[in-house]
C-alpha positions as CSV (number, residue, x, y, z in Angstrom):
1,X,96.2,66.9,138.9
2,X,97.8,68.6,136.0
3,X,99.4,66.5,132.7
4,X,100.5,67.3,129.5
5,X,98.8,66.5,126.6
6,X,101.8,65.3,124.2
7,X,99.3,64.9,120.9
8,X,98.3,68.5,120.6
9,X,100.4,71.6,120.1
10,X,98.6,75.1,119.9
11,X,100.3,78.2,118.1
12,X,99.6,81.2,117.0
13,X,101.5,83.1,113.8
14,X,102.1,86.8,114.5
15,X,103.9,89.2,112.5
16,X,103.7,92.7,110.8
17,X,101.7,93.1,108.2
18,X,102.6,91.5,104.5
19,X,105.8,89.4,106.2
20,X,104.0,86.5,104.9
21,X,102.1,84.6,107.5
22,X,99.4,83.7,105.5
23,X,101.5,82.4,102.7
24,X,103.5,80.2,105.0
25,X,100.2,78.8,106.6
26,X,99.6,77.8,103.0
27,X,102.5,75.9,102.8
28,X,102.1,74.1,106.4
29,X,98.3,72.9,105.1
30,X,99.7,71.9,101.8
31,X,102.8,69.9,103.4
32,X,100.9,68.3,105.8
33,X,98.1,66.7,103.4
34,X,95.5,68.7,104.0
35,X,94.9,68.9,100.0
36,X,94.5,66.4,97.6
37,X,97.9,66.1,95.2
38,X,95.8,67.3,92.2
39,X,93.6,69.7,94.2
40,X,93.8,73.6,92.9
41,X,94.3,75.8,95.8
42,X,94.1,79.4,95.8
43,X,96.8,81.1,97.0
44,X,96.5,83.0,100.9
45,X,93.6,80.2,101.3
46,X,92.8,81.7,104.7
47,X,92.0,85.3,103.4
48,X,88.5,84.0,103.5
49,X,86.6,87.4,102.8
50,X,86.6,89.3,99.6
51,X,87.9,92.0,101.1
52,X,91.0,90.5,102.8
53,X,91.9,88.8,99.4
54,X,91.3,92.3,97.7
55,X,93.4,94.0,99.5
56,X,96.1,91.3,100.7
57,X,95.6,91.7,104.3
58,X,94.2,89.5,107.3
59,X,91.6,91.2,109.0
60,X,90.1,88.3,111.3
61,X,91.9,85.3,113.0
62,X,91.8,82.1,111.4
63,X,91.7,78.6,113.0
64,X,93.0,75.7,111.1
65,X,94.6,72.2,112.3
66,X,97.4,70.3,110.5
67,X,98.4,66.5,111.5
68,X,102.0,66.0,111.3
69,X,103.0,62.4,112.2
70,X,101.2,61.5,115.5
71,X,100.8,65.2,116.5
72,X,97.9,67.7,115.7
73,X,99.0,71.0,115.7
74,X,96.4,73.9,115.8
75,X,97.5,76.8,114.0
76,X,95.9,80.4,114.1
77,X,96.8,83.0,111.4
78,X,96.5,86.4,112.9
79,X,95.9,89.7,111.4
80,X,99.3,92.2,111.4
81,X,97.7,95.6,110.9
82,X,97.6,97.8,114.1
83,X,93.7,98.6,113.6
84,X,92.8,94.8,114.2
85,X,95.1,94.6,117.4
86,X,92.0,93.2,119.3
87,X,92.1,90.2,117.6
88,X,95.6,89.1,118.3
89,X,95.4,90.4,121.6
90,X,92.6,87.6,122.7
91,X,93.5,84.5,120.3
92,X,97.2,84.5,122.1
93,X,94.8,83.2,125.2
94,X,94.0,80.0,123.4
95,X,98.0,78.8,122.3
96,X,101.2,77.8,124.2
97,X,103.5,79.3,121.8
98,X,103.8,81.8,118.9
99,X,105.9,82.0,115.7
100,X,107.0,85.3,114.7
101,X,107.4,85.8,111.2
102,X,110.0,88.7,110.2
103,X,110.7,89.9,106.7
104,X,114.1,89.0,105.9
105,X,114.9,92.3,103.9
106,X,112.3,94.8,106.4
107,X,113.7,93.1,109.4
108,X,111.5,94.0,112.7
109,X,108.5,96.7,112.1
110,X,106.6,98.7,114.6
111,X,103.6,96.0,114.4
112,X,105.9,92.9,115.1
113,X,106.9,94.9,118.7
114,X,103.5,95.6,119.4
115,X,102.1,91.6,118.4
116,X,105.7,90.4,120.5
117,X,105.5,92.4,123.2
118,X,101.6,90.6,123.8
119,X,103.1,87.5,123.4
120,X,105.6,87.8,126.0
121,X,103.4,89.6,128.4
122,X,101.6,86.0,128.5
123,X,105.0,84.3,128.8
124,X,104.5,82.7,125.7
125,X,107.8,80.7,124.0
126,X,108.6,82.3,120.5
127,X,110.1,80.6,117.4
128,X,111.5,83.4,115.3
129,X,110.9,82.6,111.5
130,X,112.7,84.8,109.0
131,X,110.8,84.6,106.0
132,X,111.1,85.9,102.6
133,X,114.8,84.5,102.1
134,X,114.3,84.2,98.2
135,X,114.2,87.9,98.2
136,X,117.8,88.9,96.6
137,X,118.1,91.9,99.2
138,X,117.6,89.5,102.1
139,X,119.9,90.5,105.1
140,X,119.1,87.1,107.6
141,X,122.2,88.2,110.0
142,X,121.0,91.7,110.3
143,X,117.5,90.7,111.1
144,X,118.6,88.3,114.1
145,X,120.6,90.9,115.6
146,X,117.3,93.4,115.4
147,X,114.7,90.8,116.8
148,X,117.5,90.2,119.5
149,X,117.5,93.7,120.4
150,X,113.8,94.0,120.1
151,X,113.4,91.1,122.8
152,X,116.1,93.0,125.0
153,X,114.0,96.3,124.7
154,X,110.9,94.2,125.9
155,X,112.5,92.7,128.8
156,X,112.4,89.1,127.4
157,X,113.8,86.6,130.1
158,X,116.7,84.5,129.4
159,X,114.7,81.6,128.2
160,X,112.8,83.7,125.6
161,X,115.9,85.2,124.6
162,X,117.3,81.6,123.8
163,X,114.6,81.3,121.2
164,X,115.2,79.2,117.9
165,X,115.8,81.1,114.7
166,X,114.1,79.2,111.2
167,X,114.9,80.7,108.0
168,X,112.3,79.9,105.6
169,X,110.8,81.4,102.0
170,X,107.0,80.5,102.5
171,X,106.9,81.2,98.7
172,X,108.6,78.4,97.6
173,X,107.8,76.1,100.5
174,X,111.0,75.7,102.2
175,X,112.6,76.0,105.6
176,X,116.1,75.6,107.1
177,X,117.6,75.7,110.8
178,X,121.1,76.7,109.3
179,X,122.1,79.3,106.3
180,X,123.9,76.9,104.8
181,X,121.5,73.8,105.0
182,X,119.6,72.9,101.7
183,X,116.5,73.8,100.9
184,X,114.1,71.0,100.7
185,X,110.6,71.2,102.5
186,X,109.0,72.7,105.8
187,X,110.2,69.5,107.7
188,X,112.6,72.0,109.9
189,X,109.7,74.2,110.9
190,X,107.1,71.5,111.9
191,X,110.4,69.8,113.9
192,X,111.1,73.1,115.8
193,X,107.2,73.5,116.4
194,X,107.1,70.3,118.4
195,X,110.5,70.8,120.2
196,X,109.7,74.4,121.4
197,X,106.4,74.7,121.8
198,X,105.2,73.0,124.9
199,X,102.1,70.7,125.0
200,X,98.9,71.9,126.7
201,X,98.6,71.0,130.4
202,X,95.5,70.6,132.6
203,X,93.4,68.3,134.9
204,X,91.7,65.7,132.8
205,X,89.8,64.7,135.4
206,X,88.7,68.6,136.7
207,X,85.8,70.6,136.0
208,X,85.3,71.4,132.5
209,X,86.7,75.1,132.0
210,X,86.8,76.7,128.4
211,X,87.2,80.5,127.6
212,X,85.9,82.1,124.8
213,X,88.6,83.9,122.8
214,X,87.0,84.3,119.4
215,X,83.4,84.5,118.1
216,X,82.5,83.7,114.6
217,X,78.8,84.3,113.2
218,X,76.8,82.0,110.8
219,X,73.0,82.7,109.4
220,X,72.4,79.0,110.1
221,X,73.4,78.2,113.6
222,X,74.1,82.0,115.0
223,X,76.9,82.6,117.1
224,X,79.7,80.0,117.0
225,X,82.3,80.4,120.2
226,X,85.9,79.3,119.7
227,X,88.1,78.6,122.8
228,X,90.3,76.1,124.2
229,X,89.4,73.5,126.7
230,X,91.6,74.4,129.7
231,X,90.4,71.7,132.1
232,X,88.4,68.2,132.1
233,X,86.5,67.3,129.1
234,X,83.2,69.1,127.3
235,X,80.6,67.1,125.7
236,X,77.5,67.5,123.6
237,X,74.6,68.2,125.5
238,X,76.4,68.6,128.5
239,X,74.6,71.5,131.0
240,X,77.3,74.1,131.9
241,X,77.4,77.3,133.5
242,X,78.1,80.4,131.3
243,X,80.2,83.1,133.3
244,X,82.5,86.6,132.7
245,X,85.3,87.4,134.7
246,X,84.4,91.1,134.5
247,X,80.9,90.3,134.5
248,X,80.2,89.0,137.8
249,X,76.4,89.2,137.3
250,X,76.7,86.7,134.3
251,X,75.3,83.2,135.4
252,X,73.5,81.3,132.7
253,X,72.6,78.0,133.0
254,X,73.0,76.7,128.9
255,X,73.3,73.5,127.1
256,X,76.0,72.4,124.4
257,X,74.3,71.6,121.8
258,X,77.2,71.1,119.0
259,X,80.7,70.8,119.2
260,X,83.3,70.8,116.9
261,X,87.3,70.6,116.4
262,X,88.9,72.1,113.4
263,X,90.6,69.6,110.9
264,X,92.4,71.6,107.8
265,X,89.9,74.5,107.0
266,X,86.9,72.7,108.2
267,X,85.3,71.9,111.3
268,X,84.2,68.5,112.2
269,X,81.4,67.4,114.6
270,X,82.9,65.6,117.6
271,X,81.0,64.2,120.7
272,X,83.1,65.1,123.1
273,X,86.8,67.2,123.5
274,X,89.6,66.6,126.2
275,X,91.5,69.6,127.6
276,X,94.1,71.3,125.4
277,X,91.7,70.8,122.3
278,X,90.6,73.8,120.3
279,X,87.2,73.8,120.1
280,X,84.2,75.7,118.3
281,X,80.8,75.7,120.0
282,X,77.1,76.8,118.7
283,X,73.6,76.8,120.1
284,X,73.9,79.3,122.8
285,X,72.6,82.6,121.9
286,X,74.2,85.1,124.7
287,X,77.8,83.9,123.9
288,X,80.7,86.7,124.2
289,X,84.0,87.4,123.7
290,X,85.8,86.7,127.3
291,X,83.0,84.2,128.5
292,X,83.7,80.8,130.4
293,X,81.7,77.6,129.9
294,X,82.3,75.9,133.4
295,X,80.7,73.1,134.9
296,X,77.9,73.5,137.2
297,X,79.0,71.9,140.3
298,X,81.8,74.3,140.2
299,X,81.5,77.2,138.1
300,X,84.8,79.4,138.0
301,X,85.3,82.3,135.5
302,X,89.0,82.6,133.7
303,X,90.5,86.3,133.9
304,X,90.5,87.8,130.8
305,X,92.8,90.3,129.2
306,X,90.7,93.7,128.6
307,X,90.8,94.8,125.1
308,X,92.5,97.8,124.1
309,X,90.1,101.1,123.6
310,X,89.1,102.4,120.5
311,X,91.2,105.6,119.3
312,X,88.8,106.8,116.7
313,X,85.2,107.7,116.1
314,X,82.9,108.3,113.4
315,X,78.8,109.0,112.9
316,X,76.9,106.8,110.9
317,X,73.8,108.4,109.6
318,X,70.7,107.3,107.8
319,X,71.0,108.6,104.3
320,X,68.9,112.0,103.5
321,X,70.1,113.4,100.5
322,X,68.1,114.0,97.3
323,X,69.0,110.3,96.1
324,X,68.5,108.6,99.2
325,X,66.8,104.8,98.9
326,X,67.2,104.7,95.4
327,X,70.5,102.4,95.2
328,X,70.2,100.7,98.8
329,X,68.3,97.8,99.6
330,X,68.5,98.4,103.8
331,X,67.9,102.3,104.1
332,X,66.0,102.8,107.3
333,X,67.5,104.0,110.6
334,X,66.2,100.1,112.1
335,X,68.2,98.5,109.3
336,X,71.4,100.5,110.2
337,X,70.9,100.1,114.4
338,X,70.4,95.9,113.7
339,X,73.5,95.7,111.2
340,X,76.0,97.8,113.6
341,X,75.0,96.3,117.0
342,X,75.1,92.5,115.1
343,X,78.9,93.5,113.9
344,X,79.4,93.7,117.8
345,X,78.8,90.1,118.1
346,X,82.3,89.1,116.3
347,X,84.3,92.6,116.9
348,X,85.6,93.3,120.2
349,X,87.1,96.6,119.9
350,X,84.1,98.3,118.3
351,X,82.2,100.5,120.5
352,X,78.7,101.5,118.9
353,X,76.6,104.1,121.0
354,X,73.4,105.9,120.4
355,X,73.0,109.5,119.8
356,X,70.0,111.4,121.1
357,X,68.8,110.8,117.6
358,X,67.6,107.5,115.9
359,X,69.1,108.5,112.7
360,X,72.9,108.6,113.9
361,X,74.9,106.4,116.1
362,X,78.4,106.6,117.0
363,X,80.9,104.0,116.1
364,X,84.4,104.1,117.4
365,X,87.3,101.9,116.6
366,X,90.8,101.0,116.6
367,X,91.9,103.4,113.4
368,X,90.3,104.1,109.8
369,X,91.1,101.0,108.5
370,X,89.3,99.1,111.0
371,X,86.2,101.5,110.3
372,X,86.7,101.9,106.4
373,X,86.2,97.7,106.2
374,X,83.1,97.9,108.2
375,X,81.9,100.5,105.7
376,X,82.9,98.4,102.7
377,X,81.2,95.2,104.1
378,X,78.1,97.1,104.8
379,X,78.0,98.2,101.5
380,X,78.4,95.5,99.6
381,X,75.7,93.6,101.8
382,X,73.6,96.4,100.2
383,X,73.2,99.2,103.1
384,X,72.6,102.9,102.2
385,X,74.0,105.7,104.7
386,X,76.4,108.2,105.7
387,X,79.6,108.9,107.5
388,X,81.2,111.8,108.8
389,X,85.0,112.5,109.2
390,X,86.6,110.5,111.3
391,X,87.5,112.1,114.6
392,X,89.7,111.4,117.6
393,X,88.9,110.5,121.1
394,X,90.3,113.0,123.7
395,X,90.4,111.9,127.5
396,X,91.3,114.2,130.2
397,X,93.4,113.6,133.5
398,X,92.6,114.5,137.0
399,X,93.9,118.1,136.2
400,X,91.4,118.4,133.4
401,X,94.5,118.4,131.0
402,X,93.4,117.2,127.6
403,X,94.8,114.2,126.2
404,X,95.1,112.9,122.6
405,X,96.0,109.6,121.1
406,X,99.6,109.4,119.9
407,X,101.0,107.0,117.2
408,X,104.6,106.2,116.7
409,X,105.2,106.1,112.7
410,X,108.3,104.2,111.1
411,X,108.6,105.4,107.6
412,X,110.9,103.8,104.9
413,X,111.4,105.8,101.8
414,X,114.1,107.0,99.2
415,X,116.7,109.8,100.9
416,X,115.6,112.5,98.2
417,X,112.1,112.5,99.6
418,X,113.0,113.1,103.5
419,X,112.8,116.8,103.5
420,X,109.5,117.2,102.4
421,X,108.0,114.3,104.8
422,X,109.6,115.9,107.2
423,X,108.0,119.4,106.8
424,X,104.5,117.7,106.0
425,X,104.7,115.5,109.4
426,X,105.8,118.9,111.1
427,X,103.0,120.6,109.9
428,X,100.7,117.8,111.1
429,X,102.4,118.0,114.5
430,X,104.8,115.1,114.1
431,X,107.8,115.3,115.9
432,X,111.1,113.7,114.2
433,X,113.0,111.0,117.1
434,X,115.6,109.2,114.4
435,X,116.8,109.6,111.3
436,X,119.3,106.7,109.9
437,X,120.3,105.3,106.5
438,X,118.6,101.9,105.3
439,X,119.9,100.0,102.7
440,X,121.0,101.7,99.6
441,X,119.7,105.1,98.8
442,X,117.0,104.7,101.5
443,X,116.1,106.4,104.5
444,X,114.6,105.3,108.2
445,X,112.5,108.2,109.7
446,X,110.4,107.6,113.1
447,X,108.1,110.1,114.2
448,X,106.1,110.6,117.6
449,X,102.6,112.2,115.8
450,X,99.0,112.6,117.2
451,X,96.6,110.3,115.4
452,X,94.5,113.0,114.1
453,X,97.8,114.3,112.7
454,X,97.7,110.9,110.1
455,X,93.8,111.2,109.2
456,X,93.7,111.7,105.4
457,X,97.5,111.5,105.0
458,X,98.1,108.1,103.9
459,X,97.3,109.0,100.1
460,X,99.1,112.1,100.0
461,X,102.2,110.2,101.5
462,X,101.9,108.0,98.7
463,X,101.7,111.0,96.1
464,X,104.7,112.7,98.0
465,X,106.8,109.8,97.6
466,X,105.9,108.5,94.2
467,X,104.5,105.7,95.6
468,X,107.9,104.1,96.8
469,X,107.5,105.1,100.7
470,X,106.4,102.8,103.3
471,X,104.7,104.4,106.5
472,X,103.9,102.0,109.4
473,X,102.1,103.2,112.5
474,X,101.2,102.0,116.2
475,X,99.4,103.1,118.8
476,X,101.8,105.1,121.3
477,X,99.6,106.1,124.2
478,X,98.1,109.2,125.5
479,X,100.2,112.5,125.3
480,X,98.9,116.2,126.2
481,X,96.9,117.9,123.4
482,X,99.5,119.0,120.5
483,X,97.5,121.8,119.5
484,X,95.2,122.6,115.9
485,X,96.0,121.1,112.8
486,X,95.1,122.5,109.3
487,X,94.4,119.7,107.2
488,X,92.9,120.4,103.5
489,X,94.5,123.5,101.9
490,X,91.8,123.3,99.4
491,X,88.1,124.0,99.0
492,X,85.9,121.8,97.3
493,X,83.8,122.2,94.1
494,X,79.8,122.1,95.0
495,X,77.0,121.3,92.7
496,X,74.6,124.5,92.5
497,X,71.9,122.8,91.4
498,X,70.2,118.8,91.1
499,X,70.1,117.0,87.8
500,X,72.7,115.2,85.8
501,X,76.3,116.4,84.9
502,X,76.5,117.7,81.3
503,X,80.0,117.9,79.4
504,X,79.4,121.5,78.7
505,X,78.9,122.8,82.5
506,X,82.0,120.1,83.5
507,X,84.1,121.9,80.8
508,X,83.9,125.0,82.6
509,X,84.2,123.6,85.9
510,X,87.5,121.9,85.4
511,X,89.2,125.1,85.4
512,X,88.2,125.1,88.7
513,X,90.0,122.4,89.7
514,X,90.3,118.6,89.6
515,X,86.7,117.1,89.0
516,X,85.4,113.9,91.0
517,X,82.8,113.1,88.3
518,X,82.5,112.5,84.7
519,X,79.6,113.6,82.3
520,X,76.0,111.7,82.7
521,X,76.5,111.6,86.5
522,X,73.4,112.2,88.9
523,X,74.4,115.4,91.1
524,X,72.2,117.7,93.6
525,X,72.7,120.9,95.3
526,X,75.5,120.9,97.7
527,X,77.0,117.6,96.5
528,X,80.9,117.7,96.2
529,X,81.9,116.9,92.8
530,X,85.5,117.8,92.9
531,X,88.5,119.4,94.7
532,X,89.0,123.5,94.0
533,X,92.4,124.7,93.6
534,X,91.6,127.6,95.7
535,X,91.4,127.3,99.6
536,X,87.6,128.3,99.6
537,X,84.5,126.2,98.3
538,X,83.2,127.0,94.9
539,X,79.8,126.5,93.6
540,X,79.4,125.4,89.8
541,X,76.3,124.7,87.8
542,X,77.7,121.1,86.1
543,X,74.0,120.8,84.7
544,X,74.2,124.0,82.8
545,X,73.7,123.5,78.9
546,X,74.9,125.7,76.2
547,X,72.5,128.2,75.3
548,X,71.1,127.9,71.2
549,X,71.3,130.5,68.7
550,X,70.8,130.5,64.9
551,X,74.4,130.5,64.4
552,X,75.5,128.1,67.1
553,X,74.9,124.4,66.5
554,X,74.6,121.9,69.6
555,X,76.9,119.6,67.9
556,X,79.8,121.6,68.6
557,X,79.9,120.5,72.2
558,X,81.5,117.4,71.0
559,X,84.5,119.3,70.4
560,X,85.1,120.2,74.3
561,X,87.5,117.8,75.6
562,X,87.1,117.1,79.2
563,X,90.4,115.6,81.6
564,X,89.6,112.3,82.9
565,X,87.8,112.5,86.4
566,X,89.8,111.4,89.6
567,X,87.4,108.7,90.9
568,X,88.1,108.4,94.8
569,X,88.2,105.0,96.5
570,X,86.5,104.7,99.7
571,X,90.0,105.4,101.7
572,X,90.5,108.5,99.8
573,X,86.9,109.8,100.0
574,X,87.4,109.3,103.7
575,X,90.3,111.0,103.8
576,X,89.1,114.1,101.7
577,X,86.3,114.8,103.3
578,X,85.9,118.0,105.9
579,X,84.3,118.2,109.1
580,X,81.2,120.1,107.3
581,X,80.9,117.2,104.9
582,X,79.7,113.5,104.6
583,X,80.5,111.0,102.6
584,X,77.2,109.1,101.3
585,X,77.9,105.4,101.2
586,X,75.5,103.0,98.5
587,X,76.3,100.0,97.1
588,X,76.9,101.7,93.7
589,X,78.3,104.7,94.6
590,X,80.3,107.2,97.0
591,X,79.2,110.8,96.6
592,X,80.8,113.3,99.1
593,X,78.3,116.1,100.2
594,X,78.2,119.1,102.6
595,X,76.1,118.6,105.8
596,X,73.9,121.4,104.9
597,X,72.7,121.2,101.3
598,X,70.9,124.5,101.1
599,X,73.6,127.3,100.0
600,X,71.9,129.8,102.1
601,X,71.4,127.9,105.1
602,X,75.4,126.7,104.8
603,X,76.7,130.4,104.5
604,X,74.5,131.5,107.4
605,X,75.8,128.6,109.6
606,X,79.5,129.2,108.5
607,X,79.0,133.2,109.4
608,X,77.4,132.3,112.7
609,X,80.5,130.0,113.2
C-alpha cells in the first residue's frame, strides 16, 4: 500500500554554472538554524574540496538536510558544468522535485536547458528561482519569458508550465514571491518548497528497496553509497541482496553495517530509516552507482538512467623524462593504475582502459575540464606522470560514415569583438546559427561546432575578447565529420641540451618567441621552453654561457634584461600542447616536452610521416 511521507521533502538545486546555487544553499542552511548564531561560516560551505573553492565551481553533487518547522528538507547541490553532467543525471533519481536557479541578468543559458531537460524527462515538478535580484542590471520580467519559452521548447506539460516563480538574492539572504513584496528572509522559498514539491511516496510495509545514486569514498570506511529508500525500511545489521538492472549477473548477499542520515553538513548514525529518507550506507566493498539494495525474500532491481558516454580522451603515461622520479611520491605504473581505477569508484562519467603497454592508460571523460580536475587532484596527491593532447572520440554509423561529437556554443561579448570571433570559430569548423543584440553594446552568438574545434580555444577566446567575453558550451549529439582543423599556428621553442637555464642563453632565445621559463630552471633536451614566433619548431641552447675573454667580464651578464616568462596554468598547458607533445605533470612543476626527446630521432619520425 503506497503512502505519502509528509514530514520529508527531497529537492535538488539545478542551474547553469555560476548562477548562485551553492550560495543559495548556504542561506537555506543558515536560516534553518544549522549553524550557531556566533559561528564563523565560510562562503560556499558546500564546495568542500580545494579545487571547487579555488575555481568557484561545484564538481561533485553534495547532500545536506535542513529542518523547517516540522519538516525535514533534504537538499542536493548539483554541478552546473556540462563536464559534470553525469553527476546531475543520476542524483535527480533521489528527489521529488527541483529548484531551477536562473541568473536575473544572464537568463536561461545552455546548461540551464540541459539540467532542466533531465528533470522534465523524469517528470519532476520545477520551482524557478530567479536569483541575483540585487544586480543593478537585473531583468526579471524578460528572464521569466525566457524560462517559459525554454519550458515550451522542451515540451513541458501544462502542470510543469504552471510552475511557481520565486525572486531571490542569495547574497543578501532574501526571497519574495512578487517583485513588489518587501525582502526579509528566505521564508517564501521554504514555503514554496513545502507547497509545490511532493512528499515522497512508498510502501512502509513493503520489501526494502534502495537505489544507489552517488558514491562517496572515505579512507577509513571505504565506499559510502548514497540513495533514497524507495520502499519499506532499512536497518543496521539487516541482510540484503545487492542487484543491478544493467548487470543481471550481479546477485550478492551483503549486510548493512553502518547507516547514516544527513543533518546539516554532517552524517549522523541511525539504526533504521523508512521509505522517503535519503541515507548513506558503508561497509559494502562491491557497491557501485546504479546498484539496488533489496530484501532477500523478494529481490527486485530498480531501473537506472544510463550515464552519458564520454566524448574526449587523453593518454596518462608513466613519466619517462630525464627528470622522472625526482619530484613525485607516486611514480610507477602500478601507482598510476591503482589511482585511475580508484577514481572510477566515485566518477561514473569516466572510463579508464589499459593499452598494449603497462606504461600508458587511455582515460576518457566528458570534456577538458572534467579531465583537468582529475589531473590537478592527482598532482596535489603527489603523483608524477605525463598526459597527451586531448582527442575527441569518433563514432561510425552503419554506412561506416565517420561521426564526431558536436557542441552548441553560446557566446556573449561586446559587439566590437564579434567579427574576429566569428572568423576564428569559422576556421575551427564552427557554424553560426544565430546572432542577436544582448543588453547595451553586447552581442549574443550561437554556434554549432565540433568538440575538437573547442580544444585549446578558451584561453585564446579570453585574449581575443580582452577578458570580457563569456563562452558556454553544451553537448549537442554526433554529426558527420567536418574535416581537418589546424590548431596552433606557431611552433615550439625546444631546449637543445640538458642543464640549468642561464640568463645569457635565455636572452638570445627570447628574440625567437615567448618563453615559458626563467633563469635557474631545470631543462632537458627535447623540453619545450617557449612558443616560437614562426610556424616551425626552433631548437635553442638556453644553458649556453658567454665565452669569457680578457676583454669581457662575466659581470656584464647582469645588464641583460629578460622579459618575464609566460607561466602556463594546467589548462593553458593542456590547450597549448600539440599531438607530438606531452605535458609532464609533477607536484611541483608542469613541463611541456616532445614525445621523442632525441632531435635526430624526432627529425627522422617527422620525415617518415
